[in-house]
C-alpha positions, -999 to 999 in steps of 0.1 A, spaced: -314 400 543 -301 371 524 -289 384 490 -272 354 475 -269 317 482 -240 295 469 -238 258 475 -247 223 463 -280 216 446 -295 187 465 -331 187 455 -352 199 426 -390 198 430 -406 224 407 -409 253 416 -386 247 446 -350 237 449 -329 229 480 -294 241 482 -270 228 508 -247 255 522 -221 240 546 -246 214 559 -277 237 560 -303 231 534 -322 262 521 -355 256 504 -358 283 477 -388 290 453 -376 298 418 -392 308 385 -391 280 359 -366 300 338 -342 297 367 -352 261 375 -344 248 340 -311 267 339 -298 249 370 -275 220 366 -280 184 378 -282 174 414 -250 177 434 -237 205 411 -225 238 425 -249 267 420 -253 303 430 -286 322 431 -295 358 438 -322 358 465 -351 377 480 -363 369 515 -400 375 522 -409 377 559 -446 372 566 -465 365 598 -468 328 591 -435 321 572 -401 332 560 -399 324 523 -367 326 502 -370 332 464 -341 326 441 -331 340 407 -305 333 381 -298 370 374 -299 403 393 -324 416 367 -348 387 374 -346 395 411 -351 432 405 -381 426 383 -396 403 409 -392 430 435 -409 455 412 -437 431 404 -446 424 441 -450 461 446 -479 462 422 -512 460 440 -528 426 438 -496 409 427 -482 385 453 -450 365 452 -466 335 436 -481 355 408 -447 373 403 -430 339 400 -456 328 375 -450 359 354 -413 353 354 -418 317 346 -439 325 316 -420 356 303 -384 365 302 -374 398 317 -368 412 282 -403 400 270 -420 415 301 -402 448 297 -411 449 260 -448 441 268 -449 469 293 -431 494 271 -454 486 241 -485 483 263 -493 447 250 -520 431 272 -521 400 250 -486 389 259 -493 393 297 -526 374 295 -508 345 280 -493 338 314 -515 315 335 -533 333 362 -531 367 346 -564 380 333 -572 411 314 -577 434 344 -545 423 361 -526 427 328 -540 463 325 -530 471 360 -495 457 354 -492 479 322 -504 510 342 -483 505 373 -451 493 357 -448 518 329 -413 533 330 -402 511 359 -385 482 340 -353 485 322 -358 482 284 -324 465 280 -319 438 305 -298 409 293 -297 376 311 -266 362 326 -261 325 332 -264 309 366 -230 313 381 -213 283 395 -202 287 430 -168 272 421 -158 305 403 -166 332 428 -140 355 414 -159 358 381 -191 362 400 -176 390 421 -163 407 389 -198 405 373 -215 418 405 -190 447 406 -198 457 370 -235 455 376 -231 476 408 -212 502 387 -243 506 365 -234 485 335 -262 463 322 -258 426 323 -253 423 285 -223 447 287 -210 431 318 -212 396 303 -194 407 271 -166 422 292 -164 391 314 -161 367 284 -129 386 273 -111 379 306 -88 350 313 -103 322 335 -78 326 363 -79 365 365 -81 379 401 -110 400 411 -92 433 412 -74 427 379 -106 414 363 -126 446 373 -98 468 360 -95 450 327 -133 448 322 -136 485 329 -108 492 303 -127 470 278 -160 488 285 -145 522 282 -132 515 247 -168 510 234 
């Protein structure tokens, strides 16, 4: 499974981007929230990815944050929700707004997304109740040029800290900190709260 792609952004055609990784261009479908967060062409980018294998195609989906990818994976498990609809939902609502709508059982917010009718919104509310994190903060699209900071962030997320906490700890670190020192210092910072 391809979990993350880092490389040079060489093409932007909504909702797809192409990222060059050592001479190989990967076409990746992204939600518009991720699309608008990407830099200009020829900038270094890193996306969290989900590979969908179907009979007729292998499709790679990219996300700015692990919480966006996780939410996408949860959405495509709902009956009647395919990858295109899940991307549409993530393009129209942030992860926080979607989580709030599910927790507060608000169909109106869900039906504001193009392609989501009342019945689909009700099915989403029913099947996703309790499955989305209520506190999911977004992190910025990480530049591939600073993989140490990306590795520190991923380690903190893997240890169970939410992205808001992890980002706060990451901002307190020096730019040139090593991965091992950065994780240690971030954990010290997080334990003081």
